[in-house]
C-alpha positions in Angstrom: 32.6 27.8 26.7 29.7 29.8 28.3 29.3 31.9 25.2 29.3 28.8 23.0 26.7 27.1 25.2 24.6 30.2 25.1 24.6 30.2 21.3 23.7 26.5 21.2 20.8 27.1 23.6 19.4 29.9 21.4 19.9 27.8 18.3 17.9 25.0 20.0 15.1 27.3 20.9 14.8 28.3 17.2 13.7 24.7 16.5 10.8 24.8 18.9 7.6 25.3 16.8 4.5 26.8 18.2 1.8 24.0 17.7 -0.9 26.4 16.6 1.0 29.1 14.6 3.5 26.5 13.2 6.4 28.9 13.4 9.4 29.0 15.8 8.7 30.6 19.1 11.8 32.7 18.6 10.2 34.3 15.6 6.9 35.0 17.4 8.4 36.9 20.3 7.4 34.2 22.7 10.9 33.9 24.3 10.9 36.4 27.2 14.3 35.6 28.7 17.0 32.9 28.6 19.5 32.5 31.4 22.3 30.0 31.1 24.5 29.4 34.2 28.1 28.4 34.2 27.2 24.9 35.3 24.8 24.4 32.4 21.5 25.1 34.0 19.0 26.9 31.7 16.2 29.0 32.9 13.7 29.8 30.2 10.8 32.2 30.3 8.1 31.8 27.6 5.3 34.2 26.8 1.9 32.5 26.0 -0.6 34.3 23.8 -3.3 33.9 26.4 -3.5 32.6 30.0 -5.6 29.6 29.1 -3.5 28.4 26.2 -4.6 24.8 25.6 -1.2 23.7 24.4 0.9 25.1 27.2 2.1 21.7 28.2 3.1 20.9 24.6 5.2 24.1 24.4 6.8 23.4 27.7 7.7 19.8 26.9 9.0 20.7 23.4 11.2 23.4 24.9 12.5 21.1 27.6 13.3 18.4 25.0 15.1 20.8 22.6 17.2 22.3 25.3 18.0 19.0 27.1 19.5 17.7 23.9 22.1 20.5 23.8 25.6 19.2 24.9 26.6 20.9 28.1 23.0 21.6 29.4 22.6 19.9 32.8 19.1 21.1 33.7 16.1 23.0 32.2 13.6 25.1 34.0 10.7 26.6 32.0 8.5 29.4 33.3 5.3 30.3 31.5 4.1 33.9 31.5 1.4 35.6 29.5 1.8 38.3 26.8 0.5 41.8 27.6 -1.6 43.8 25.1 1.4 45.5 23.5 3.1 42.1 23.0 0.0 40.6 21.5 -0.4 43.6 19.2 3.3 43.0 18.1 2.5 39.3 17.5 -0.5 40.1 15.3 1.6 42.6 13.3 4.3 39.9 12.8 1.6 37.5 11.5 -0.7 39.8 9.5 1.8 42.5 8.5 2.1 46.1 9.3 -0.9 47.3 11.3 -2.2 43.8 11.8 -4.8 44.5 9.0 -7.7 42.1 8.6 -8.9 40.8 5.3 -9.0 37.6 3.2 -5.3 36.8 2.7 -6.1 34.3 -0.1 -7.4 37.1 -2.3 -4.2 39.1 -2.0 -2.2 39.6 -5.3 0.8 37.8 -3.7 -1.1 34.8 -2.5 -0.1 31.5 -4.0 -2.5 29.4 -2.1 -4.6 26.9 -4.2 -8.2 27.1 -2.9 -10.4 24.1 -3.6 -14.1 24.2 -2.9 -15.3 20.6 -2.5 -18.9 20.4 -3.7 -21.6 17.8 -4.4 -25.1 17.8 -5.8 -26.5 15.9 -2.8 -25.5 14.6 0.6 -24.3 11.1 1.3 -21.6 10.9 -1.4 -18.7 11.1 1.1 -17.7 14.7 0.3 -16.4 15.4 3.8 -14.4 12.2 4.0 -12.8 12.9 0.6 -11.9 16.5 1.8 -10.3 15.3 5.0 -8.3 12.6 3.3 -7.1 14.8 0.5 -5.9 17.5 2.9 -4.1 14.9 5.1 -2.5 13.3 2.1 -1.1 16.7 1.0 0.1 17.6 4.5 1.9 14.2 4.6 3.8 15.3 1.5 5.1 18.3 3.4 2.6 20.9 2.1 1.0 23.5 4.4 -2.8 22.7 4.3 -5.9 24.1 5.9 -9.6 23.2 5.9 -12.6 25.4 6.3 -15.7 23.3 7.2 -18.2 25.4 5.4 -21.0 22.9 5.8 -22.5 24.9 8.7 -25.6 22.8 9.1 -24.0 19.4 8.7 -20.4 20.0 10.0 -18.4 16.8 10.4 -14.8 17.7 9.8 -13.7 18.0 13.5 -15.0 14.5 14.2 -13.4 13.0 11.0 -10.1 14.6 12.1 -10.4 13.6 15.8 -10.3 17.3 16.9 -11.8 18.1 20.3 -9.7 21.2 21.0 -11.3 24.6 20.8 -9.7 27.4 18.8 -7.5 29.9 20.6 -8.6 33.5 20.4 -6.0 36.2 20.6 -8.1 39.4 20.6 -9.8 39.5 17.2 -7.6 36.8 15.8 -8.5 33.1 15.9 -5.9 30.3 15.9 -7.3 27.1 14.4 -6.6 23.7 15.9 -4.1 21.6 14.1 -4.5 17.8 13.4 -2.2 15.7 11.3 -0.4 18.9 10.2 -3.7 20.4 8.9 -5.2 23.6 10.3 -9.0 23.3 10.7 -11.8 25.6 11.5 -15.5 24.6 11.8 -18.7 26.0 13.3 -18.7 22.7 15.3 -15.9 24.1 17.4 -18.2 27.0 18.6 -21.4 25.1 19.5 -22.2 23.2 22.6 -22.4 19.4 22.3 -24.4 18.5 19.1 -26.4 21.7 19.1 -28.0 22.4 15.7 -27.3 25.6 13.8 -30.4 27.3 12.5 -29.3 30.3 10.5 -30.6 32.0 7.4 -28.4 33.1 4.5 -26.9 36.4 5.8 -25.7 34.6 9.0 -24.2 31.8 6.9 -22.3 34.4 4.8 -21.1 36.3 7.9 -19.8 33.1 9.5 -17.9 32.1 6.4 -16.5 35.6 6.0 -15.3 35.5 9.7 -13.6 32.2 9.1 -11.7 33.7 6.2 -10.8 37.0 7.8 -10.4 36.4 11.6 -8.8 32.9 11.5 -5.1 33.0 11.0 -4.0 30.2 8.7 -0.6 31.6 7.7 0.9 30.9 4.3 -0.8 27.8 3.0 -0.1 25.7 -0.1 -3.7 24.5 -0.3 -7.0 25.4 1.4 -10.0 23.1 1.2 -13.5 24.3 1.8 -16.0 21.5 2.6 -19.2 22.9 1.1 -22.7 21.8 1.9 -24.4 19.9 -0.9 -26.3 21.8 -3.5 -26.0 25.3 -4.9 -27.3 27.4 -2.0 -26.2 30.3 0.0 -22.7 29.0 1.0 -21.8 28.1 -2.6 -22.7 31.7 -3.7 -20.8 33.2 -0.7 -17.7 31.2 -1.5 -17.8 32.5 -5.1 -18.1 36.1 -3.7 -15.5 35.8 -1.0 -13.0 33.5 -2.9 -13.6 34.2 -6.6 -10.4 32.3 -7.5 -11.5 29.1 -5.7 -11.6 26.0 -8.0 -14.5 23.6 -7.6 -14.0 19.9 -6.9 -17.1 17.9 -7.6 -17.7 14.7 -5.7 -20.2 12.2 -7.0 -21.0 8.5 -7.0 -21.1 6.3 -10.1 -24.9 6.3 -10.2 -26.3 8.2 -13.1 -28.9 9.9 -11.0 -26.2 11.2 -8.6 -24.2 12.4 -11.6 -27.2 14.4 -12.9 -27.6 16.2 -9.6 -23.8 16.7 -9.2 -23.6 18.4 -12.6 -25.5 21.4 -11.1 -22.9 21.8 -8.4 -20.2 22.1 -11.0 -22.2 24.1 -13.6 -22.6 26.9 -11.0 -19.1 27.9 -12.2 -20.6 29.3 -15.4 -22.5 31.8 -13.3 -19.8 32.6 -10.8 -16.8 32.7 -13.1 -15.0 30.0 -11.2 -13.2 27.1 -12.7 -13.8 23.4 -12.1 -10.6 21.5 -11.0 -12.1 18.1 -11.7 -14.5 15.3 -10.7 -13.9 12.7 -8.0 -16.0 9.5 -8.2 -16.5 8.1 -4.7 -17.9 4.6 -3.8 -16.9 3.5 -7.3 -16.9 -0.3 -6.6 -16.4 -2.9 -3.9 -13.4 -5.2 -4.2 -14.4 -8.8 -3.7 -12.3 -11.5 -2.0 -11.8 -13.3 -5.3 -10.4 -10.1 -6.9 -13.6 -9.2 -8.7 -15.5 -5.9 -8.4 -19.1 -5.3 -7.4 -20.4 -2.1 -8.7 -23.1 -1.4 -6.1 -24.0 2.1 -7.5 -23.5 1.4 -11.2 -20.6 2.6 -13.2 -19.5 5.5 -15.4 -21.1 8.3 -13.5 -17.9 10.2 -12.8 -16.7 10.0 -16.4 -20.1 11.1 -17.7 -20.1 14.0 -15.3 -16.6 15.1 -16.4 -17.7 15.1 -20.0 -20.8 17.1 -19.3 -19.0 19.7 -17.3 -16.3 20.0 -19.9 -19.0 20.9 -22.4 -20.9 23.2 -20.0 -18.0 25.2 -18.7 -16.1 25.2 -22.0 -12.8 24.0 -20.5 -11.4 20.5 -19.8 -12.7 19.0 -16.6 -10.8 15.8 -15.8 -12.0 12.8 -13.8 -9.3 13.0 -11.1 -9.9 9.5 -9.7 -12.2 6.7 -8.6 -12.3 5.8 -4.9 -13.5 2.3 -4.0 -15.8 1.4 -1.2 -13.8 0.4 1.9 -15.1 -0.3 5.4 -11.7 0.9 6.7 -12.4 4.3 5.2 -15.6 4.5 7.3 -13.9 3.1 10.4 -11.1 5.7 10.1 -13.6 8.5 9.9 -15.5 7.3 12.9 -12.2 7.0 14.9 -10.9 10.4 13.7 -8.0 8.7 11.9 -7.9 9.4 8.1 -7.3 6.3 6.0 -4.5 7.9 4.0 -2.5 8.0 7.2 -3.8 5.0 9.2 -3.9 2.5 6.3 -2.1 4.0 3.4 -1.7 0.6 1.6 -5.4 0.1 1.1 -7.0 0.7 -2.4 -9.1 3.6 -1.1 -6.1 5.3 0.5 -4.0 4.8 -2.7 -6.8 6.3 -4.8 -7.1 9.3 -2.5 -3.3 9.8 -2.4 -3.2 9.7 -6.2 -5.9 12.3 -6.5 -4.0 14.5 -3.9 -0.9 14.1 -6.0 -2.7 15.4 -9.1 -3.9 18.4 -7.1 -0.4 19.0 -5.7 1.0 19.0 -9.3 -1.2 21.9 -10.2 1.0 25.0 -10.3 0.5 27.7 -7.7 -1.0 30.6 -9.6 1.1 33.6 -10.6 -1.7 35.1 -12.8 -1.9 38.8 -12.3 1.1 39.0 -9.9 3.5 41.8 -10.5 7.1 40.6 -10.3 8.6 44.1 -9.9 10.8 43.8 -13.0 11.8 47.0 -14.7 13.6 47.3 -18.1 17.1 48.7 -18.0 
């Protein structure tokens, strides 16, 4: 009976997921020791990555809950310890591979992560709100998703996601906070209060590079980059650092906005990137009588998609039209994305449909060697 209970306890521990790394604590070498007494008392020792781990209480409660559910367990006692340097090095090697090598994992030949750079011609078109809701919609479908808030000057993703937690640093590796199943990194997590960031181009490039090399996202299905408006330093750096990234252009229906947004997509002709599609935000306002008020005109998204198709020489679809919705704004202010908080609303349905179209895009195998040899 004792051996059977011991096996059940270890099986239960394999279901405890580290909230930052999103992998079982048993795989990460975090279980230091497990002692199961004859009367069913379990004493568990867990190794935290750092002494000030912000999610220590979550790890403790999740472990207690998993073990308490095992038939025959009468009591659970969890002791928290801290990894030594050798154990941290072993953890980094488990995560990054042999030697714990740094680099941009999304550029590796074996990477299947779809990278979307969300761009706009100008500010105020709702690009960040679209990014956050698309990411959360994909995560709700069970996909592994991350966001890099690359809008260094105008960062807003942490607030839109309700994130107040700082990233955890394990030596030279940064573990991004997780909200709604989405891993997020932003310069806003490293500044005090609402301190402005006043950097020139080289600093912006280095910050983005560090986000992509030092932050451990793990194996993602999709990575979104919330770019600043326009075609400046960050857009160029993204093209250099993530040449396979596909551009998603967000615009409003207004003809003038579409003209400006065209430049954000046309940069692909200079960088060699592809344009995944156009998203028209603030398309219309649904009236109580069922009619629609087109506050910003109409047709801008379709016109932009046609122009970009001609410019880049490949089909650029209009992925969807998102209506104006006060609940979308309220959800952003509250850190609760509308696709999760009010999924039945027209705006949420439009966003979820766009996310579905992005999810349907195949994960790329171009250039990947499959290791097949003729007999």
